[in-house]
N, CA, C and O atoms as CSV, one atom per row, in Angstrom:
chain,resi,resn,atom,element,x,y,z
A,1,MET,N,N,-108.866,67.847,95.541
A,1,MET,CA,C,-107.502,68.250,95.847
A,1,MET,C,C,-106.908,68.972,94.646
A,1,MET,O,O,-107.231,68.666,93.498
A,2,ARG,N,N,-106.059,69.908,94.921
A,2,ARG,CA,C,-105.551,70.784,93.871
A,2,ARG,C,C,-104.326,70.236,93.150
A,2,ARG,O,O,-104.208,70.409,91.937
A,3,TYR,N,N,-103.411,69.581,93.862
A,3,TYR,CA,C,-102.122,69.214,93.283
A,3,TYR,C,C,-101.952,67.706,93.098
A,3,TYR,O,O,-102.526,66.894,93.824
A,4,ALA,N,N,-101.150,67.372,92.109
A,4,ALA,CA,C,-100.665,66.008,91.908
A,4,ALA,C,C,-99.151,66.124,91.785
A,4,ALA,O,O,-98.648,67.051,91.151
A,5,ILE,N,N,-98.431,65.197,92.382
A,5,ILE,CA,C,-96.967,65.239,92.386
A,5,ILE,C,C,-96.439,63.886,91.918
A,5,ILE,O,O,-96.981,62.836,92.261
A,6,ALA,N,N,-95.374,63.937,91.129
A,6,ALA,CA,C,-94.653,62.720,90.744
A,6,ALA,C,C,-93.195,62.907,91.140
A,6,ALA,O,O,-92.627,63.986,90.976
A,7,VAL,N,N,-92.597,61.834,91.665
A,7,VAL,CA,C,-91.209,61.863,92.122
A,7,VAL,C,C,-90.482,60.655,91.538
A,7,VAL,O,O,-91.019,59.547,91.537
A,8,ASP,N,N,-89.263,60.866,91.042
A,8,ASP,CA,C,-88.443,59.771,90.524
A,8,ASP,C,C,-87.057,59.845,91.149
A,8,ASP,O,O,-86.394,60.880,91.089
A,9,ILE,N,N,-86.623,58.731,91.753
A,9,ILE,CA,C,-85.263,58.658,92.288
A,9,ILE,C,C,-84.371,58.096,91.203
A,9,ILE,O,O,-84.531,56.949,90.786
A,10,GLY,N,N,-83.429,58.908,90.746
A,10,GLY,CA,C,-82.463,58.471,89.742
A,10,GLY,C,C,-81.105,58.258,90.378
A,10,GLY,O,O,-80.944,58.383,91.592
A,11,GLY,N,N,-80.137,57.938,89.549
A,11,GLY,CA,C,-78.794,57.666,90.049
A,11,GLY,C,C,-78.094,58.885,90.617
A,11,GLY,O,O,-77.267,58.757,91.519
A,12,THR,N,N,-78.412,60.075,90.101
A,12,THR,CA,C,-77.753,61.296,90.543
A,12,THR,C,C,-78.703,62.248,91.253
A,12,THR,O,O,-78.344,62.861,92.258
A,13,PHE,N,N,-79.916,62.369,90.725
A,13,PHE,CA,C,-80.884,63.318,91.263
A,13,PHE,C,C,-82.230,62.663,91.516
A,13,PHE,O,O,-82.583,61.654,90.905
A,14,VAL,N,N,-82.968,63.268,92.434
A,14,VAL,CA,C,-84.387,62.989,92.610
A,14,VAL,C,C,-85.115,64.115,91.887
A,14,VAL,O,O,-84.919,65.292,92.192
A,15,ASP,N,N,-85.949,63.746,90.936
A,15,ASP,CA,C,-86.737,64.732,90.191
A,15,ASP,C,C,-88.163,64.718,90.722
A,15,ASP,O,O,-88.739,63.656,90.962
A,16,ALA,N,N,-88.723,65.901,90.900
A,16,ALA,CA,C,-90.105,66.020,91.361
A,16,ALA,C,C,-90.826,67.014,90.466
A,16,ALA,O,O,-90.263,68.036,90.073
A,17,ILE,N,N,-92.070,66.703,90.149
A,17,ILE,CA,C,-92.901,67.617,89.367
A,17,ILE,C,C,-94.250,67.765,90.048
A,17,ILE,O,O,-94.846,66.796,90.518
A,18,GLU,N,N,-94.704,68.983,90.086
A,18,GLU,CA,C,-96.008,69.298,90.662
A,18,GLU,C,C,-96.917,69.726,89.518
A,18,GLU,O,O,-96.517,70.510,88.658
A,19,PHE,N,N,-98.131,69.212,89.512
A,19,PHE,CA,C,-99.140,69.646,88.548
A,19,PHE,C,C,-100.289,70.284,89.307
A,19,PHE,O,O,-100.896,69.657,90.176
A,20,ASP,N,N,-100.588,71.547,88.970
A,20,ASP,CA,C,-101.692,72.276,89.582
A,20,ASP,C,C,-102.939,72.016,88.734
A,20,ASP,O,O,-103.047,72.502,87.608
A,21,GLN,N,N,-103.864,71.256,89.279
A,21,GLN,CA,C,-105.043,70.863,88.519
A,21,GLN,C,C,-106.028,72.008,88.302
A,21,GLN,O,O,-106.922,71.896,87.463
A,22,HIS,N,N,-105.883,73.097,89.035
A,22,HIS,CA,C,-106.764,74.258,88.847
A,22,HIS,C,C,-106.281,75.147,87.712
A,22,HIS,O,O,-107.093,75.669,86.949
A,23,THR,N,N,-104.980,75.326,87.591
A,23,THR,CA,C,-104.439,76.254,86.586
A,23,THR,C,C,-103.808,75.539,85.387
A,23,THR,O,O,-103.628,76.146,84.331
A,24,GLY,N,N,-103.473,74.256,85.544
A,24,GLY,CA,C,-102.786,73.529,84.476
A,24,GLY,C,C,-101.283,73.758,84.465
A,24,GLY,O,O,-100.589,73.242,83.589
A,25,ASP,N,N,-100.774,74.516,85.413
A,25,ASP,CA,C,-99.336,74.803,85.484
A,25,ASP,C,C,-98.588,73.638,86.117
A,25,ASP,O,O,-99.154,72.844,86.868
A,26,ASP,N,N,-97.306,73.557,85.795
A,26,ASP,CA,C,-96.456,72.579,86.464
A,26,ASP,C,C,-95.162,73.246,86.905
A,26,ASP,O,O,-94.745,74.261,86.348
A,27,ARG,N,N,-94.539,72.654,87.915
A,27,ARG,CA,C,-93.252,73.132,88.429
A,27,ARG,C,C,-92.359,71.941,88.668
A,27,ARG,O,O,-92.826,70.857,89.018
A,28,LEU,N,N,-91.065,72.149,88.477
A,28,LEU,CA,C,-90.079,71.090,88.659
A,28,LEU,C,C,-89.121,71.436,89.791
A,28,LEU,O,O,-88.869,72.608,90.071
A,29,ALA,N,N,-88.591,70.405,90.435
A,29,ALA,CA,C,-87.556,70.591,91.456
A,29,ALA,C,C,-86.649,69.369,91.436
A,29,ALA,O,O,-87.059,68.281,91.031
A,30,LYS,N,N,-85.408,69.564,91.880
A,30,LYS,CA,C,-84.420,68.489,91.962
A,30,LYS,C,C,-83.759,68.524,93.325
A,30,LYS,O,O,-83.682,69.560,93.985
A,31,ALA,N,N,-83.290,67.359,93.719
A,31,ALA,CA,C,-82.473,67.237,94.931
A,31,ALA,C,C,-81.479,66.117,94.659
A,31,ALA,O,O,-81.757,65.236,93.846
A,32,PRO,N,N,-80.344,66.130,95.310
A,32,PRO,CA,C,-79.387,65.040,95.109
A,32,PRO,C,C,-79.954,63.712,95.606
A,32,PRO,O,O,-80.650,63.659,96.620
A,33,THR,N,N,-79.646,62.651,94.882
A,33,THR,CA,C,-79.995,61.317,95.348
A,33,THR,C,C,-79.115,60.981,96.544
A,33,THR,O,O,-77.921,61.281,96.550
A,34,THR,N,N,-79.699,60.369,97.536
A,34,THR,CA,C,-78.968,59.983,98.741
A,34,THR,C,C,-78.988,58.456,98.835
A,34,THR,O,O,-79.911,57.892,99.423
A,35,PRO,N,N,-77.975,57.770,98.259
A,35,PRO,CA,C,-78.001,56.306,98.168
A,35,PRO,C,C,-78.208,55.589,99.501
A,35,PRO,O,O,-78.893,54.567,99.543
A,36,GLY,N,N,-77.645,56.090,100.566
A,36,GLY,CA,C,-77.795,55.433,101.864
A,36,GLY,C,C,-79.175,55.602,102.468
A,36,GLY,O,O,-79.563,54.844,103.357
A,37,SER,N,N,-79.913,56.583,101.997
A,37,SER,CA,C,-81.251,56.866,102.516
A,37,SER,C,C,-82.080,57.513,101.408
A,37,SER,O,O,-82.256,58.731,101.415
A,38,PRO,N,N,-82.594,56.730,100.457
A,38,PRO,CA,C,-83.317,57.298,99.317
A,38,PRO,C,C,-84.468,58.224,99.718
A,38,PRO,O,O,-84.769,59.173,98.993
A,39,ALA,N,N,-85.107,57.972,100.840
A,39,ALA,CA,C,-86.223,58.820,101.272
A,39,ALA,C,C,-85.772,60.251,101.541
A,39,ALA,O,O,-86.550,61.188,101.362
A,40,THR,N,N,-84.531,60.427,101.966
A,40,THR,CA,C,-84.030,61.780,102.253
A,40,THR,C,C,-84.071,62.647,100.996
A,40,THR,O,O,-84.511,63.795,101.050
A,41,GLY,N,N,-83.620,62.109,99.875
A,41,GLY,CA,C,-83.663,62.860,98.616
A,41,GLY,C,C,-85.084,63.197,98.205
A,41,GLY,O,O,-85.340,64.290,97.700
A,42,VAL,N,N,-86.019,62.265,98.416
A,42,VAL,CA,C,-87.423,62.508,98.084
A,42,VAL,C,C,-87.971,63.652,98.943
A,42,VAL,O,O,-88.630,64.558,98.433
A,43,ILE,N,N,-87.697,63.603,100.235
A,43,ILE,CA,C,-88.176,64.655,101.140
A,43,ILE,C,C,-87.592,66.005,100.748
A,43,ILE,O,O,-88.296,67.014,100.782
A,44,GLU,N,N,-86.316,66.037,100.377
A,44,GLU,CA,C,-85.681,67.298,99.966
A,44,GLU,C,C,-86.286,67.816,98.665
A,44,GLU,O,O,-86.486,69.022,98.522
A,45,ALA,N,N,-86.584,66.928,97.712
A,45,ALA,CA,C,-87.202,67.364,96.452
A,45,ALA,C,C,-88.608,67.905,96.698
A,45,ALA,O,O,-88.999,68.910,96.103
A,46,LEU,N,N,-89.365,67.247,97.566
A,46,LEU,CA,C,-90.699,67.736,97.903
A,46,LEU,C,C,-90.620,69.095,98.588
A,46,LEU,O,O,-91.425,69.984,98.309
A,47,ALA,N,N,-89.652,69.256,99.482
A,47,ALA,CA,C,-89.479,70.550,100.158
A,47,ALA,C,C,-89.113,71.641,99.160
A,47,ALA,O,O,-89.566,72.779,99.281
A,48,ALA,N,N,-88.283,71.287,98.163
A,48,ALA,CA,C,-87.891,72.272,97.145
A,48,ALA,C,C,-89.091,72.721,96.318
A,48,ALA,O,O,-89.161,73.876,95.898
A,49,LEU,N,N,-90.038,71.810,96.081
A,49,LEU,CA,C,-91.261,72.209,95.375
A,49,LEU,C,C,-92.073,73.184,96.210
A,49,LEU,O,O,-92.615,74.159,95.690
A,50,GLY,N,N,-92.153,72.917,97.508
A,50,GLY,CA,C,-92.937,73.774,98.392
A,50,GLY,C,C,-94.439,73.592,98.248
A,50,GLY,O,O,-95.206,74.440,98.704
A,51,THR,N,N,-94.866,72.519,97.634
A,51,THR,CA,C,-96.284,72.255,97.430
A,51,THR,C,C,-96.962,71.956,98.760
A,51,THR,O,O,-96.446,71.161,99.544
A,52,PRO,N,N,-98.107,72.576,99.032
A,52,PRO,CA,C,-98.816,72.248,100.268
A,52,PRO,C,C,-99.370,70.822,100.184
A,52,PRO,O,O,-100.295,70.553,99.418
A,53,LEU,N,N,-98.800,69.921,100.971
A,53,LEU,CA,C,-99.213,68.523,100.901
A,53,LEU,C,C,-100.657,68.327,101.344
A,53,LEU,O,O,-101.295,67.358,100.934
A,54,ALA,N,N,-101.182,69.218,102.164
A,54,ALA,CA,C,-102.580,69.127,102.576
A,54,ALA,C,C,-103.530,69.350,101.396
A,54,ALA,O,O,-104.701,68.974,101.460
A,55,GLU,N,N,-103.023,69.962,100.319
A,55,GLU,CA,C,-103.825,70.195,99.121
A,55,GLU,C,C,-103.427,69.255,97.982
A,55,GLU,O,O,-103.798,69.478,96.830
A,56,THR,N,N,-102.673,68.208,98.308
A,56,THR,CA,C,-102.179,67.263,97.300
A,56,THR,C,C,-102.994,65.983,97.379
A,56,THR,O,O,-103.078,65.343,98.427
A,57,GLY,N,N,-103.597,65.620,96.241
A,57,GLY,CA,C,-104.455,64.446,96.207
A,57,GLY,C,C,-103.724,63.160,95.897
A,57,GLY,O,O,-104.172,62.080,96.281
A,58,VAL,N,N,-102.592,63.266,95.199
A,58,VAL,CA,C,-101.876,62.054,94.805
A,58,VAL,C,C,-100.381,62.357,94.697
A,58,VAL,O,O,-99.977,63.418,94.221
A,59,ILE,N,N,-99.585,61.412,95.145
A,59,ILE,CA,C,-98.135,61.447,94.932
A,59,ILE,C,C,-97.766,60.119,94.298
A,59,ILE,O,O,-98.026,59.055,94.861
A,60,VAL,N,N,-97.159,60.190,93.122
A,60,VAL,CA,C,-96.728,58.994,92.398
A,60,VAL,C,C,-95.219,58.918,92.516
A,60,VAL,O,O,-94.524,59.923,92.368
A,61,HIS,N,N,-94.709,57.712,92.784
A,61,HIS,CA,C,-93.281,57.542,93.022
A,61,HIS,C,C,-92.724,56.488,92.083
A,61,HIS,O,O,-93.340,55.442,91.878
A,62,GLY,N,N,-91.574,56.760,91.519
A,62,GLY,CA,C,-90.880,55.778,90.693
A,62,GLY,C,C,-89.389,55.866,90.959
A,62,GLY,O,O,-88.907,56.829,91.557
A,63,THR,N,N,-88.666,54.855,90.509
A,63,THR,CA,C,-87.223,54.884,90.677
A,63,THR,C,C,-86.552,54.108,89.562
A,63,THR,O,O,-87.091,53.124,89.055
A,64,THR,N,N,-85.382,54.561,89.193
A,64,THR,CA,C,-84.561,53.834,88.223
A,64,THR,C,C,-83.354,53.205,88.909
A,64,THR,O,O,-82.462,52.692,88.233
A,65,LEU,N,N,-83.310,53.234,90.235
A,65,LEU,CA,C,-82.149,52.716,90.962
A,65,LEU,C,C,-81.914,51.234,90.673
A,65,LEU,O,O,-80.780,50.821,90.433
A,66,GLY,N,N,-82.970,50.442,90.693
A,66,GLY,CA,C,-82.823,49.005,90.424
A,66,GLY,C,C,-82.375,48.744,88.998
A,66,GLY,O,O,-81.485,47.927,88.764
A,67,LEU,N,N,-82.985,49.431,88.046
A,67,LEU,CA,C,-82.594,49.277,86.647
A,67,LEU,C,C,-81.145,49.701,86.443
A,67,LEU,O,O,-80.389,49.021,85.750
A,68,ASN,N,N,-80.757,50.820,87.044
A,68,ASN,CA,C,-79.366,51.286,86.922
A,68,ASN,C,C,-78.395,50.240,87.458
A,68,ASN,O,O,-77.353,49.999,86.848
A,69,ALA,N,N,-78.720,49.619,88.586
A,69,ALA,CA,C,-77.839,48.606,89.172
A,69,ALA,C,C,-77.667,47.431,88.219
A,69,ALA,O,O,-76.563,46.905,88.080
A,70,VAL,N,N,-78.742,47.018,87.565
A,70,VAL,CA,C,-78.655,45.912,86.606
A,70,VAL,C,C,-77.827,46.326,85.394
A,70,VAL,O,O,-76.926,45.595,84.984
A,71,LEU,N,N,-78.122,47.494,84.817
A,71,LEU,CA,C,-77.420,47.949,83.620
A,71,LEU,C,C,-75.931,48.178,83.863
A,71,LEU,O,O,-75.103,47.917,82.991
A,72,GLU,N,N,-75.603,48.665,85.049
A,72,GLU,CA,C,-74.206,48.952,85.382
A,72,GLU,C,C,-73.506,47.750,86.006
A,72,GLU,O,O,-72.321,47.817,86.334
A,73,ARG,N,N,-74.240,46.650,86.169
A,73,ARG,CA,C,-73.720,45.417,86.757
A,73,ARG,C,C,-73.115,45.664,88.140
A,73,ARG,O,O,-72.022,45.196,88.460
A,74,LYS,N,N,-73.868,46.415,88.947
A,74,LYS,CA,C,-73.471,46.696,90.322
A,74,LYS,C,C,-74.421,45.959,91.258
A,74,LYS,O,O,-75.516,45.562,90.860
A,75,GLY,N,N,-74.002,45.785,92.477
A,75,GLY,CA,C,-74.872,45.146,93.449
A,75,GLY,C,C,-74.674,43.643,93.486
A,75,GLY,O,O,-73.697,43.106,92.964
A,76,ALA,N,N,-75.621,42.989,94.113
A,76,ALA,CA,C,-75.528,41.544,94.310
A,76,ALA,C,C,-75.725,40.795,92.999
A,76,ALA,O,O,-76.416,41.270,92.098
A,77,ARG,N,N,-75.119,39.634,92.904
A,77,ARG,CA,C,-75.312,38.761,91.751
A,77,ARG,C,C,-76.738,38.224,91.809
A,77,ARG,O,O,-77.187,37.732,92.845
A,78,THR,N,N,-77.437,38.326,90.694
A,78,THR,CA,C,-78.836,37.901,90.660
A,78,THR,C,C,-79.089,36.999,89.457
A,78,THR,O,O,-78.240,36.863,88.576
A,79,GLY,N,N,-80.231,36.408,89.436
A,79,GLY,CA,C,-80.661,35.585,88.313
A,79,GLY,C,C,-82.118,35.875,88.012
A,79,GLY,O,O,-82.828,36.467,88.826
A,80,ILE,N,N,-82.558,35.453,86.835
A,80,ILE,CA,C,-83.945,35.658,86.448
A,80,ILE,C,C,-84.522,34.301,86.049
A,80,ILE,O,O,-83.945,33.585,85.231
A,81,LEU,N,N,-85.650,33.965,86.629
A,81,LEU,CA,C,-86.373,32.753,86.256
A,81,LEU,C,C,-87.502,33.150,85.321
A,81,LEU,O,O,-88.272,34.062,85.621
A,82,THR,N,N,-87.600,32.462,84.185
A,82,THR,CA,C,-88.642,32.779,83.211
A,82,THR,C,C,-89.335,31.497,82.766
A,82,THR,O,O,-88.915,30.388,83.095
A,83,ASN,N,N,-90.394,31.685,82.018
A,83,ASN,CA,C,-91.072,30.526,81.460
A,83,ASN,C,C,-90.341,30.057,80.194
A,83,ASN,O,O,-89.512,30.785,79.649
A,84,GLU,N,N,-90.648,28.849,79.735
A,84,GLU,CA,C,-90.017,28.291,78.551
A,84,GLU,C,C,-90.298,29.179,77.339
A,84,GLU,O,O,-91.429,29.620,77.133
A,85,GLY,N,N,-89.257,29.439,76.535
A,85,GLY,CA,C,-89.414,30.245,75.333
A,85,GLY,C,C,-89.129,31.717,75.521
A,85,GLY,O,O,-89.021,32.448,74.536
A,86,PHE,N,N,-89.004,32.178,76.760
A,86,PHE,CA,C,-88.772,33.604,77.001
A,86,PHE,C,C,-87.471,34.073,76.372
A,86,PHE,O,O,-87.457,35.107,75.705
A,87,SER,N,N,-86.388,33.350,76.563
A,87,SER,CA,C,-85.090,33.753,76.031
A,87,SER,C,C,-85.140,33.885,74.517
A,87,SER,O,O,-84.602,34.845,73.965
A,88,ARG,N,N,-85.774,32.940,73.839
A,88,ARG,CA,C,-85.866,32.984,72.385
A,88,ARG,C,C,-86.660,34.214,71.941
A,88,ARG,O,O,-86.256,34.886,70.991
A,89,SER,N,N,-87.775,34.525,72.602
A,89,SER,CA,C,-88.595,35.664,72.189
A,89,SER,C,C,-87.859,36.975,72.403
A,89,SER,O,O,-88.048,37.909,71.624
A,90,VAL,N,N,-87.027,37.075,73.432
A,90,VAL,CA,C,-86.250,38.290,73.669
A,90,VAL,C,C,-85.217,38.465,72.568
A,90,VAL,O,O,-85.039,39.569,72.053
A,91,ARG,N,N,-84.535,37.389,72.205
A,91,ARG,CA,C,-83.537,37.467,71.130
A,91,ARG,C,C,-84.190,37.873,69.815
A,91,ARG,O,O,-83.627,38.680,69.074
A,92,GLU,N,N,-85.350,37.337,69.514
A,92,GLU,CA,C,-86.033,37.648,68.257
A,92,GLU,C,C,-86.497,39.094,68.227
A,92,GLU,O,O,-86.421,39.733,67.177
A,93,SER,N,N,-86.972,39.629,69.337
A,93,SER,CA,C,-87.447,41.015,69.357
A,93,SER,C,C,-86.286,42.008,69.313
A,93,SER,O,O,-86.491,43.171,68.966
A,94,ALA,N,N,-85.086,41.578,69.654
A,94,ALA,CA,C,-83.925,42.477,69.644
A,94,ALA,C,C,-83.370,42.655,68.222
A,94,ALA,O,O,-82.554,43.546,67.985
A,95,ARG,N,N,-83.793,41.840,67.312
A,95,ARG,CA,C,-83.284,41.937,65.930
A,95,ARG,C,C,-83.834,43.117,65.186
A,95,ARG,O,O,-83.496,43.324,64.021
């Protein structure tokens, strides 16, 4: 297969990059993030690239939506269960 694609859903935009394994070239595309339907933004970013999916061997997907929700303290109240000593090791590594 000729192409590899990576897609990331961020808080504002969906970023997509295409890598042409034959030429070594890459291309970028963006689409607005669609919070109510994250897949819509991904589909729009892929369409903006225009990469022939029949010639694409891999699509890698990532998102920062969950991390953004935690950092911005948005969304449902959550908790984290860890093993004994985890809290201490995090505090020590932050120094």
